N, C-alpha and C positions, 0 to 999 in steps of 0.2 A: 444480863451478861454476868457470868460468875467472875470473881476475882481469882482467876486461875492462871497457871503458867502458860497453858495453851492459848488463852485469850491474850495474854501479854505478848506472846510470840507473834500471834496473828497481827496484833496492833503494831508491833515493831516493823513487821514486813510492809504493812500498808503505809506507815509513816515514811519509810525509806523510799517507797514509790512516789510519794508526794514531792520528793526532792528531785525527781528525775526531770531533766530539761525537756524530754520528749513528751509532748501533750498526750500522745496515744497511751502512754504509761501513767502519766501524772493525773490526768482528769478522771479516769475510772477509779483510781485510788481515792481521790478527793470525794467522788460520788459515793463510794462505799462508806467512808467515814461519816459523811453527811447523813447517810441512810441509817447508821447505827447509833448516832449520837443521842437519840431520844431514849435509848435503853438505860435502865437503872445500872449503876456502877460504871458507866462509860467514863465519867470524869475521874472517878477514883482509880480506874485502870491507868489513865494518863498520869495522875499524880504518883502512883506506884512506880510507873515506868521511869519518870524523871528522877525518882529517888533511888531506884535500884539498878537501872541499866548501867552496863559497863561502857557503853558506846556514848561518848560525849555528844556527838552529832544528834543521836536519837534523843538524848536528854533535852538538848536545846529545842529540837523539833517538837517534842512532847510539850514543853513549856509554852511554846508559841501557839501550838494547837489548842492547849488548855485555855490560854488567855483569850483566844478568838472564840472558843466555845462559850466561855463565860460572857463575853461581849455580846454574842448573838442571843443567848438563851436565859441569862439570869433575871432580867426584868420580867416581872409578872404583869401581863397586860389584862386588864379586866375583860371578862367574857371570852378570853382566849385560853386554850389549855395551858396548864403549867408545864413548861418544857423540861424542868429538872425536878425530879421527885424530892419530897421533903427530906427523906433519909439522906440522900446525896447532899442536899444543901447543908444539913446539920454536920455531916462528916467533913465536908469541904471547909466550913468555917472553923471546925474544931482543930483542923490539922494544917491549914495553909500558912498561918503566920510562922509556926515552928519550921515548917518545910522551907519557906522562903528564907528565913534567917540562917538556915544551915546549908543553903545552896551556894554554889559559885556565883559570882557577881552577874554573869551573863543570864543565868536562869533566875537569879534573884530579881532582876529588873522586870522580867516577864510576870513573875508571880506578884510582884509589888503592884504592877498595873492591874492584875486580876483582882487583887484585894481592893484596889481603888474603885473598880467597877462594882464589885459586890457592896462595898461601903456606901457608894452613891445611892444604892437602893435600900440597903438594910440598916446602915448606921444612922442614928444611934438606936432606934426603937428595936430592931430585930437583931442587933449585934451589940448589946450594951457593954460587953466585956472587952471589946476590941481595944479601946484606949488603954485600959488597965494593963492588958497583956503587953501592949507596945511599950508603955512607960516603964513597966517592971524590967524590961530588957535593957534600959539605960544603965542599970546597976551592974550589968555583966562585966563591964570593963573591956569587953571585946569590941573593937571598933568596926570589925566586919559585921557584927550583929547590930551595933548601934547605927551604922550607916544604912543597914537594911531597914531599920525602923524609921530613920529619918527620911529615907527615899520613899517609903510607903506613906508616911505622914504627908510629905510634900505632894505626892500623887493624889492623896485623899482631900487635902485642904486647898489645893490651888484653885479649885472651882470657886472659892470665896471671892476671888478677884473678879469674877464675871457674873455672879448671880445678882439678880435684883434684890434690893432690900426687902425683907419681910420679917414678921415676928417669928415665923418658923425658923428662918435662917439664923436670926440673931440668937434664938434659944439654943440652936445647935452650936453656934460659935461660942456662946457662953459656957456651954457644957465642955467644949474642947479646951477653952482657956482655963477653966477651973481645974481640969485634970492635967493639962499639958504645959501651961505657960511657965509655972515655977520649975518643973523638971527641965524644961528646955533652957531656961535662963541659967540654972545651975550647971547644966551640961556645957552651955556656951562659955561660962567662966572657967570651968575645969579644963575645957579644951584649949582655951587661950593660955592657961598656965602650963599645960603640957607642951604647947608650942615653944614656950620659953625653956622648959626643961630639956626638950629634944632639939634645940635650935641648930645643932650641928649634925643631926641625923636626918638625912634627906628622905629616906624611905618612910620614917615615922611621920615627918612633916607632910608628906603626900597624903597619907591616910587622914591626918588631922585636918588638913586644908579641905579635903573632900567633905569632912563633917561640917566644917565652918561654912562651906558653900550651901549645903543643904539647910543648915540652921538659919542662914541669912535669907534663903528663899522662904522658909517657914515664917520668919519674922514678917516678911512682906505680905504673905497671904493672910496671916492672923491680924494684921493691922490695916488691911485694905478697906474694909467696910466702914469701920469707925475706930477711933483711938480707944483701945481697951484701958480700963482703969489700971490694970496690973502693969501694962507697959508704960503708962504715964508715970506711975510711981517708980518704975525701975528704968526710966529713960536714961538717967546718967550712966548706969552700968552699960547699957547697950551702946549709947552714943560714944562714950569714952573708948570702948573697945573697938567699935567700928572705925573710929578716927585713928586709933593705933594701927589697925590692920591696913588702912588706906596709905599710911606713911611707910609701910615696909618697903625695903629696897626691892626694886623690880628684878634685880639679878638673883634674888632668892629663888631657888628651885628652877633656875634658868635651864632651858633645853636648847638644842641646836635647831629644833623645828621652827621655821619662820612662818608656817602656815597655821598651825593648830594652837589655839589659846591654851596657855598653861593654867594650872590650878590657881595660882596667885592672881592672874589676870581675870579669871572667872569670878573669884572671890571679890576683888576690888570692883569689878563691874556690877555685881549684885549689890554691893554696899552703896554704889552711886545711885542705883535704882531705889534703894531704901531711903537714902537721903532726899532724893527727888520727891518720893511719895510724901515724906513728912513736910518738906518745904511747900508742897502744893496743897496738902489737905489739913495739916496740923501746924500751920506756920506760927501761930501764937505760942504754942508749947515748944516749938523747935527753934524759935527765934534766937535764943541765947547760944545755941550750938552752931547756928548757921555760919557766922564768919569763919570759924575754925574749919568747917567743911569746904567753904569756898576757897580758902587758902590752900588746903590740902589737895583739893581737886585741881586747882589751878597749877600747883607745883607738879602734880601727876601729869597733866597735859603737856607742860613744857619740857618734861624730862622723858616722855615716852616716845619711842621711835615710830617709824612709818611701816614697820613690818605688819603683815596681815594678821598675825596672832594677837595684835593689840587692838584690832578694829572694834570689837565689841566693847572693850573697856573704854576706848577713846570716845566712841559714839555715845555711850551711856554717860560718860563724864561731861561731854558737851551738852547733852540733853539736860543734865542737872543744871548747868549754867543757864541754858535757855529757859528752863522752868522758873528759875529764880529771877532773871532779869525782866520778865514780863510782869512781875508783881509790884504794884506801886510802892509798898513800904520797903522794898529792897532797892529801890531806884538809886539811892545814895551810894550804893556800892559800886555803881558803874558810871556815874555822871562825869567823873574827871576825864578830860580829853586824853591824858596819857594812858589811863586805864583802857579807854576805848581803842586807842591806837595799838596798845599792847595786845589786846584780845584779837583785833583784826589781823595783826601781823604774826602773832605767835600761835594762834589757835585756828582762826577761820581760814586764812589763805593756805597754810600748809595742808589742811585737811580737805580743801577743795581740789587739790591737784590730782590729776589723773596719773596713777602710778603704773609701773610695769605690771604689777599684780592685777590691777583693774583691766588693763589691756588683755592680759591672759584670760581673765574671767569672761569677757564677752566674746573672745575668740573661741574659747572652749564651749561655752553655752550661752550664746547670744540671746536665746529665747528667755532664759531665766534672768539675764541681765536687764532685758527690756521690761519684763514683768516688774522687777523691783524698781527700776528707774521711772517708768511711765505710769505705773499704777500706784506708785507711792508706797509699795510694800518693802522698800529698802530702808525701813526705819532703824535698822541696826548698822547702817553704813556711816562712815565718817562724813561723806558728802551731805547726806540727808540731815545729819545732826548739825553740821555747820550751817546749812541753809536755814534750819529752824532757829539757830542762834542769831543769824543775821536778821530774820524776821522779828525775833523777840527784842533785839536791841533797837530795831527801827520803830518799835511801838512808842518809845519815849525819846529816842535820839536819832530820828530819821535824817535830819540835816547833817549832823556831824558824821554819822556812819556813811551816808552816801558820799560825802566829801572825801573821807578817807579812802573808800573803795574805788572812787573814780580814778584816783591816782594809781592804784594797783591795776585797774583794768587797762588804763592807757599804757602802763609799763609792760604788761603782759602782751598786749597787741603789738607794741613796738618790737619786743623780742621775737614774736612770731614773724613779723615782716622781715626781719634780718635774714632768717633762714627757715622758711615754712616747713620744709621737709623734715628738719630736725626739731624745730620748736613748736610743732603743732599742738602739743599738750598745753602750752601757755595760752593759746587761743581758746582751747576747750575750757580751761579754768576761768578765763575771762567771761565766756558766754554763761557759764554756771553762776558766776558772781552777779552778772547783770540780771539774770533770771531771778536769783534769790532776792536781790535788792528791789526789783520792780514788782514782785508778786505780793500783794497785800491780802487779796481775797480771791479765791479760785474755786471753780466747779469743773468736774471732768467734762460736762457737756458743753459749757459755754466758755471754758478757758478762764482767763483772768477777768474778774468782774470789778476789781478795784486795784489800780496800779499806783506806784510811786510817781508822783507828778514831777519829781526832780530828775527822772531818767527819761531820755528821749528814745522811746522804743523804736519808732519808725526809722529814725536816722541810723540807729545801731543796726537795724535789720538791713537797710539798703547798703550800708558801707561794709558790713562785716559778715552777714549771713548770706545774702543773695549771691555774692560772687562764688561761694563754695557750692551752692546748689546749682548754679548755672555752669559749673565747670564741665567741660566736655569729657573729662576722664572720670567715669563713674566709680572707678576703683580707687581714686585718690582720696585720702583722708576720710574714710567711711565714718569715723567717729564724729568729725566736724559736720558731715552731711546729716548724720543722725541728730546732732545737736541742733542743726538748723531746722529740721522737721519738727523736733520737739519745741523749739522756740516758737514756730508758727502755731503749733497746737495750743501752747499756753497763751500766746498773745494774738490769737486769731481775730479778736475784735479790734486790735490796734494796728495790724499789718495786713497787707493784701498782695495779690499778684504772685501766687505760689503754686497754682495747680499743676503747671507743666512739670514741676520737679518730681511729682509722685510717679508719673508714668515713665519718666526718664530713669528713675532710680530703681524701679520695682524688680528689675531683673539683674541688679548688681549684688554685691555681697550680702550675705544673709542678714547681718545686723541692720542694713538699710532697708532691706525687704521688710523686715519685721516692723521697723519704725514706720515705713510707708503704709503698710497694711493697717497698723494701729491707727494711723491718721485717716484712712479711708472711712472709718466709722463716723466721722463728723461731716462727710460730704452731703450735699443735696443731690437729688436726681438730675437737676439741670446742669450741675457742675460736672457730673461724670458721663452724661449722655453722649457728648461728642467723642468719647474715647472707648466706646463699648468693646470693640474687637481687641484692641491692644491691651486693654485692662484685663479682660477675661483670659486672653492668651498668656499674659505675663503672670497673672495670679496662679494659674495651674502650672506654668513653667517653674514658678518659684518653689512649688512643692517637690520638684525634682532636684533642687540644690542639695548638696551634702549637708546632712543634719537638719533638713527642713521638711522631711517627708511627713511629719506629724506636727508641724508648726501651727499652734492654735490660732495665732494672729492671722496667718494667711487664710485658714479656713473660715475664720470669722469675717474676714474681708470679702471672701467669696459669697458667703451668706448675705452679708450687708449689700453687696453689689447686686445680687439677684433681687433682693427686696426693693432696692431703689429703681433698678432698670425695668422691672416687670416685663411687659411683652417685648421689650427690646432684646431680651435674651433668646426669644423663640427661634430665630434663624440658626442659633448655635447649639440648640438644646440636645441634638443627637450626640454631638461630641461631648458636651458637658456631662450628660448622664452616664455615658460610657466611662468617662474618667472618674466620676464619683463612685460608680459601681466597682470599678477596679480598686479604687482606694478602700472602699468598704470591705471588699474581700480580703485585701491585704491586712488591714488593721484588725479584722475580726479574728485573725489567728492568735493574737495576743493583745487584747485591748489594754492600753496603758496610759492613754491621755484622755481623761473624761471630757474636758472642755473641747478638744479637737473633735472627738466623736459626736458630741452633742451638736456642734455647729455643722458637721457633715450631714447628719440626719435632717437638720433644719434646711440645709441647702437642697437636699433631695426633695423634701416636702414643698419647698418653694418652686422647684422645677415642675413638679406635678400640678400644683395649684395654678401657676401662671399659664402653663401650656394647655391644660384641660379646660380652663376657663374660656380660652379662645377656641379650642377644638376638643370637646369631650371624648371623641372617638380615640384620641391619642392615648387614653389610659391604657389601651392594650399594649402599646409600645413600651410604656413604663413597666408593665407587668412582665413583659418578655425580658426586659433588661434587669429587673430587680429580683424576680422570684427565685432564680438559681442561687443568688447570694443569700436570700432569706431562708431558703430550704437548708442550706449548709449551716447557717447560724442556729436554726431551730434544732437540726439533727445533732449538732455538736454542743447544744445547750450552752451557748455563749451568754451567760446570765446578764452581763452588762448590756447586751444589745437587744435582748428579747422584748423588753417593754417598748423600745423604739420601733422594732419591726412591727409589733401589733398596732402601734399608732399609725405608721405609714400604710399598713394594710387597710386600716379603717378609712383613711383618706382615699385610697384607691377604690375601695368597695363603695364608698359613698358617692363616688364620681359616676358609677354605673347607674343608669336611669331605670333599667328594666330588671329582669330577674338576676339572681346571683349566678355568675359563671360556675361551671362544674369544678374548676380548680379550687375555688373557695369552699364549695360544699364538701369537698373531700377533707378539708381541714377542720370543718365544724365539730365533728365528734371529739377530736383531739383537744379542742379548747375547753372541754368540760372535764378534763382529767384533773382529779384533786391535786396532784403534785404541782401543777402550774399555779394553783390558787394558794399554795402554802407560802409562796414568796410574796410578801406584801408589795414589793415594787412592781409586780405584774398586774395587780388587781385593777387599778384605774384603766390601764391600757386594754386589758382583757374585757372589762365591762363595756368600754367604748366599742371594741370590735364586735362583741355580741349584739350591742345595740344596732350597729351597722347591718349585721346579718338580719336582725328583726325588721328594720326599716325597709331594707331592699328585697328581702325574700321570705317574708312571713308565710306566704302561701306555700312556697317550696318546702319550708321547714315543716309546716303542718301536714303536707302530703308525703314528702320523701323522707322526712326525719322525725315523724310523729313520736317514735320511740325515744327521742332525745329530749322531749319536753320535760319528763321527770328529772332528767339530768340538769336541765336549765333551771328548774325550780329548786333543785338541790343546791345549786350555786347560790341562788337567792337566799335559801335558808341559812347557809353558812355565813353569808355576808351580814344578814340581818341580826345574827346573834352577837356581832362584834360592835362595840361602841365606836371603834375606830373606822369601821367600814360599812356601817349600816346604811349610810347615804348612798353608797355604791349599789347596795342591794335594792334600794328603792329606784335608782336609775334603771336598773335591769327590769324590775317589776313593772314600772311605768311603761317601758317599751313593750313588754309582753302584753299588757292590757290594751295599749294603744294600737298595736299593729297585728297581733295574732288574731286569726278568725275566732269569734266567740266560742264556737262549738269545740275548738281544739283545747280550750282551757276550762270549759264548763265543769268538768269533774274535779278540778283542782281548786276552784274558787273558795269554797268554804274553808278548806284546809289552809289556804293562804291567810285568810282573815284570822283563823284560830292562832296561827303562828305569830301574827302581828299583835294580837291581844295578849298572848303569853309574854311576849317581850315587853309590852306596855306594863303589864302587871309586875314583872320581875325587875325591870330596869328602865324606868321612864326618864328620858333626858330631853332637853329642849330641842336638840338637833333631831332626835327621833320624832318628836311631836310634829315639828315643822314638816318633815318628810311625809309623815303619816297623813297629815291634813291635805297635802297636795295629792297624795295617792287616792284617798277616798273621794276627793272631788273630781279627779280624773276618771275614776271608776263610775261615778255618778253621771258624768258627761257621756261616757262611752256606753254604759248599759242602762242608764235611766235612773231617776230618783227613786222610783218604786222598787227597782231591783236592789238598790243599796239598802233601803229600809227593810226589805224582805230578808236579805242575807244577814243583816245584823240581828233581827228578831228571830231568824231561824237558828242562830247559834244559841241565843238565850232570850226568852221573852222580855220585852221592853228594853232590850239593849240599845235599840236605835235612840230612844229618849235619853239614855244615860250618856251615849256618845255625844249627842247634841249638847246636853247640859254640862257635862264634865270636861269635854275636850274642844268641840268646835266653837261654841259660843265664847268660852273664856280664853281660848288660846289662839284664835284665828289672827289676832293682832301681831303675833310673833312671826308670821310668814313673811319672808323677804324675797326680793327678786320680782321684776315686773311680770314675767311670764307666770311665775308661781302664784302671784297674787291674782292674776287674771283667771287662771285655772280655778282657784278657790272661789272667786267671785261668780263665775259662770256655774260652778257646781252648786254653790249655795242658792243661787237664783233658781236653779232647777228644783232644789229641795223645797223652796218657798212656793213655787208656782206649778210644779208638775208632780207633786207627791200628795195624792188624796188624803192619806192618813194625817197629814199636817193640818188639814182643814176640818176633819170630822171625828177625831179621836182625842184621847188625853194628850196627844202630842201637840194639839192646837195651842196650848198655853205657852209653847216654846217658839211659836211662829214669830211673834213680835220681837222677843229677845234675839232671835236669829237674824231678823232683818236689821235690828239695831247694830248687831256685831258686824254685819256686812257693810253698812254705811260707815262704821268705824274703820273697817279695813280700807275703804276708799279715802277717808278724810283725816283720820288720826295718824300721828307719827307711829312708825313701827316700834313695837315693844321689843327692844334688843337686850333686855335683862336676862342674865343667866345665873341660876342659883350658885352660891359659893362652892357647894360640894361637888359641882360638876367639873370634871377635869378630863380633857380629851388629849390623847396622845396623837400628835401629828405623825403621819406615816413616815415623814422624813426624819423624825426624831427617834424612831425606834432604834435601839442600839444594835450593833453587830454588823458583820459583813453580809448584809442582805442588800442587794442592789436596790437603792431607793428609786422611787418613781420620779422621772424627770419629764415634765410636760414639754412637748415640742410646741412652741408658740405657733409655728406655721402649719402644724397638723391640727390646729384647733377646730373644734366643731362649731358650726354656726348655731346660734341660739334658735331652738325649735319651738314654735308656738302651736301646740296641738289644737287650739281652738281659733287659730288665726283666720281661717276661712269662714268659720261659723259666726264669730263675734268680733267686731272691730272695737267698739267702745262698750265696756261692761256696764257702765252707769246707764247708758241709753238702753242696753239690753235688759237691765233690771226694770227700768220704767216700762218698756214695751211688754215684758213678761207679766208684770203686775197688772197692766191694763187688760191683757188677754185674760188673766185670772179673774179680774173684776167683772168682765163681761159674762163669764161662766157662772159666777155667783154674785149677782148685783147686790150692792149695799154692804156686803160683809167686809171687803178689804178696806174701804174708807173708814168704817167703824173701828176695825182693829188698829189701823194706823193712827187715827186721831185720838183714841182713848189711851193707848199704851206706849206709843213712841215718844221719846223726850223731844222738847221743843226744837233743839238744835238739829237733831237727826231729821225731824219732820221738815225743817226748812231746807236741808240738803235734798231730801227726797222730792220736795216740790220743785226744786231746781232741775232734778233729773227729768221729771215728768214734763216740765216746760221745754227743756232742750229736746225731748223726744216728740213734742207736740201731741201728747196724749193726756188723758185724765183717768181717774179711777171712778168707775161707775158704781 
C-alpha cells in the first residue's frame, strides 16, 4: 500500500464505517481492514492519518485501530510468519514517541499503550534508545510532554508488579533504574517545588498533580520486586515528600462532583499503596518512617467524608493499617484498648455502613455488585478494606476486638428492631460485622474453614438471618435477604436448614436472583432433586427480568443444575433447548458477555450429552434445533462463537454411530479454508471437528471427498510448522492414519515423513519429539513394523537405525499419558518381534537397547525435563484481539485408545510377543536378553513372562 492521499481517503472512509452502529455496515468495514492490515505501510497510513486528519473522531479512531493492530501483530511467534515487515517496524519505533508526545491526551493514551506493547517485546534489546529518548523529554519543561513520558513509562513498567523474579527481569529493571531513577527523583522534587510556587493556581496544580500521580505509580512499580539501592539511599527524599502530600488539605482542588475521585484523592491513594508496599516488604528500612505515616493516614481517615469520590482513598488507607497491624513488630502501635476502640468506632464501623450510594450501585448494576461482593473482587471498596482490618486486628487482639464489636452489633440490631423499614441498613452493617469477626479462614468451595469461637454463628443465624429469609414478602428488604444467603454461603458448615429459601427467592428482584444463583453452585444433586421443575422454570424465568437477560450467574446456575440433575432434566429438554437456542440467536447479534456465553454453550452441551446418552437417536432433534442458529453464526462470522459452534458440532457428530449425515458433509470442504485456520482460537476446535469427521466417516471422505485429502494434509503441514500448534497437527495426522483406508493415503505417506524429518532437523523440541514418537508407533501398529522400517530406509538408507538410536531409544522416556505410553509400548513391541531386519541385519545390535528402553518406559519415572532454551507460547497468551480458544468442559472428548481392543496389558503383550518370536528362532532371544539386558531390567522382564505364563525358548 502506497502512502498516498487516495489510500488515506479510502482508509478514512472505512474507519468511519467501523463506527456505524448498524452491523451490516460495520462488519464489512472491519473485515476489509482486517484483510489489508498485512500490507506494508498499513500502520504508517494509520499514523499519518492520526497526525494529519482534520476530523478529531477519525484521529481517535485511527489511534485505537493502530493500538489494536499492534496488539494483534507486533509479537513475532517462532515458526509463524512475521505479520509486520521490518521496514514498518523500524519506522514505527522511529516516529511513535514523538507522535505520542505531540498528540492530544486522548490519542496520547492510545499511543502510549501501543508503545508499551512494543516495549514488552522489543525493550531493551531491540529498542535500546527508548529510555534515552523518554528521559531527554523531561528537560522540555512542557508538562503535557512530561506527562506523556510518565504515562508511557507507567504503561511499560507496571508489569514489574506481576512478573516472576528472574535474572533477565532484574537485569532489565537495573537498566531502567540506572537510566530512569535519578531523573525521576529530580522530576519529583522539582514538581513538588512547582506545586508550592503555583499553590494558588488551580489549573497549574491539576497538571502538576497528574504528574505526581504518575510518578508515584512509577515508584511503586520500580520498587515492587526488590528494594533498589538507589531508592534506599534516597528514601528520606521520597518519604518526606510523600508524607507532605498526604497531609495536604482535602479541600485543595475540591470539585462539586461527589462521584469521581479528584486528583488529590488519587495521589493520596497511591501514596497509601506505596507506604503499604514498604511496610509489608521493606519494614526494617521503613520502620523509622512508619509512625509518621500511621498518624498521617489515621488523621486522613477520620477527616475524610463518606462521599463516593473518597472510596478508593479510604479503602487504600484502611488497607495500609490492615497490613501494618498484622505484623508482630508493629503490634505495640495497636495494643492500647483506647486505640482499638477508636479504630473500631471511627474507622471500621463508619465504613461498614451501607450508604445511599451503595444502594444505588446494586440497583443500577446488581450483577457487578454481586461479582465484587461475593467473588471478593471488591478490594477497592470501603467495606472490604474494613473487613480486612477487622481480620488483621483479630490476629493479635481477637478477644478485645470481639468484645468491642459485640456492643456495636447489639446496638445496630436494636436500632433495626425499633423501625425495620427505616433502619434496615443498621442490620445490614451488623451482619457484615459479624461475618468479618467470625471469618478467620475461608475457601470459596467449603466456606469458612476456621471461625472465631467467640461468635455464636448458629444463634445469630436463627435469631437474625432466618426470619428475613422466611418472610412471605419476597420483595421486602432484598439486601437483607441477599445478606442472609451470603451468610449461609460463608458459614455453610456452621448452619443448616436453608434450602427452601433459594426456590422461594429465585423469582424475586434481580439482586436476590443473582445471590441465589450464585449459591446454587454449592448444592449437591440430592439437595436440588426434589425441586427440579420449579428450579428450571424459575431459572429461565429469571433471564426475562429487566437487566437480567445476560446475567452470567443465572446461566452458570442453569449449567450447574443440568450437570447435577443429569437424566432428571430429560422430560423438560424440548422446552429447555428451545429457550437456549433462542437465547443463542439473540446474543449472537452482539456478543458482549464472555462468561454468560461460555456457560450457555456448556448448558447446550450438557443437554446433548445427557439426552443422547439415554437416547442416541435424539441427536437429530438437537441438530434441527441448533443448525439454523449455527448457520447464521458461521455466515455472519461471529468470531467469538465460532470455536464454540465447532465444539458443539463435534459433540453432535460423535453421537452418530454410522456414516456422516449429508448436512455435515456439505460443511466439510469449508472447514479446510485457510482463512479459518488463520485465527488461533479456531484451531483446537477445528482439529477436533475434523477428527470427528475422520472417526465417523473416513470411508465417505475417501470415496466422496477424495479430492479433499490434499487439503486435509495441507492443514497438517501448516500446523506442524508451528511450535505452538504442532501437537494439533499430530492429532489430525494420527486420526488420518488410524481411520482413513490405507489406499487413500498411500501416495502421501512418504511426503508426510519427509515433512516431519524437515521439522525435526530445523526445530526439534521436546513437545514435537513426544508427539512424533506416538505417531510413528501408531503408524507401526496400523501398517506393520516392516512397513515403518521400509518407509524410513526408503527416504534415506539406514535411516531406520538412526531413528532408533537417536530418537526412540533415548527419548521414549519423555512420553506422557497412559494411552500415549500404551501406543508406544505396543509399537515398540512390534518393532522387536515383527520386524525381520531387527533380527538379521546390522539393526540387530539395537534390539536389546530398544527392549531396555521399553522396560524403562514401563518401570522408570517419566522424564519431564525440558531444555532451558525451549519456550512455548500458549495459545491463550498470544496478544491481540483474536478470539482465544475456550474449551467447553461438557463438550470434552472421551479418551480414545486405538489399541484398546487389541491389547489390554502391554507388559503381558510384550511377554507373549517375545515368546512367539522365540518359538520362531529358538535360542536367540534368551541369549540376547541374558547377555545384554541389565540385571534390573531382566528381573522386570522375568516378572512379565511369569505373569503371562510363558517362557523364552
